[in-house]
N, C-alpha and C positions, 0 to 999 in steps of 0.2 A: 671691812669687806663691804662692797656695794653689790646691789642686785639690779639686773636689767632684763630686757626681753629681746628676742630675735625672732623675726618671722622667717620661716623656711617653706619651700615648696613641699608637696606631699612626699617626694623622694628624699627630702632632707637637704636639698641644695639651695644655694643662694647665687649671688652674682658670679659670673664666669664659671659656673658649674661647681663651685666649692661645695663639698659634701661635709655637712656638720655631723658630729657624733650624736647619738641620741641622749646619752647621759654619762657622767663620770669622767669624761676625758677633757684634757686641757687643749685649747686651740691657741696657737702662738704664731705671730707674724714675725718676719725677720728682715723685711726690706723697708724699714722705717725711714721716713723722710724727716731728718732732724729739724728742718725749717718749717714743717707743717704743724701749726698749733690749732687747727680747726677740728671740728667734730667729724669731718669726712676725710677718708683717705685721699691722697693726691695721686696715688699710683697703686698698682697691684702689690700687696704685701705691706702696705703702709698702715697697719693696724686693723683691728676688727671694729666695725661700726655696730653699736647696740642702741636699742631704744630705751629711753627713760619714760616715755609716754607713748600712747598709741599713735599720736601724730608723728613722733620721731621714728617709730617703726615703719610708718607708711613711706618714708623717703626711699626705701629700697625698692619700691614698686611691686612687692610681693604681697598678695592678699593675706590678711591675718587669719588664715584657716588652721595653720600649724605653727605653734609657738614653742620656743625653747626658753626655759628660765635659766638665767646666766648669773654666775657670781664672778666678781672681779676684785682685784686689790686696788686701792686708791693710787698706789705708786705706779701702777700700770696704765693709768689714764694719760693719754697723749694729747687730748683735746676734747672739749665738750661745749654744748650750748644747753639751753633749757630743756630740749627734747631728746637729744641723743648724745652719745659719747663715742670716742674712738680709743681703744685700749690695745696694749702690746700683747696681752694674753688674757684668757678668761677660761672658766670651767663651766661646761654644760651640766646643769643640775638635773633637769628633766625635760622631756618633750611632752607637749599637750596638744590636743585639738583646742580650738578656741572655746568650744562648748565646755570641755573639761576644765579649762583654766578659769573661765568665768564662774563656773559652778563652785569650785573649791578654793579659789585663790584668796589669800589673806594678806598679801604683800601690798604695801602702799607704794604706788609708783607716781605719786603726785596727782 
């Protein structure tokens, strides 16, 4: 299992108004582009983009005020680079404000 982060708006949404669950639920995409090997989706539904670093999280253009801790399986990784990855599915573990996360986080994200 791998761990990553996702920034969301205060209402829990990201790109195109997608609403992320706060915790415990699996998010899965079904419009996967089999030719795309990059860390970023090529179209809507082409995997979920997650941050491995704060720099990677910034690519979505959403300020890091609200963060989701995410768990994913290695076999669900569709593409990645040093800072972010794209997965077929993942599980939201918990939602944090950036202050909460920085105060209590013990996870090494490089």
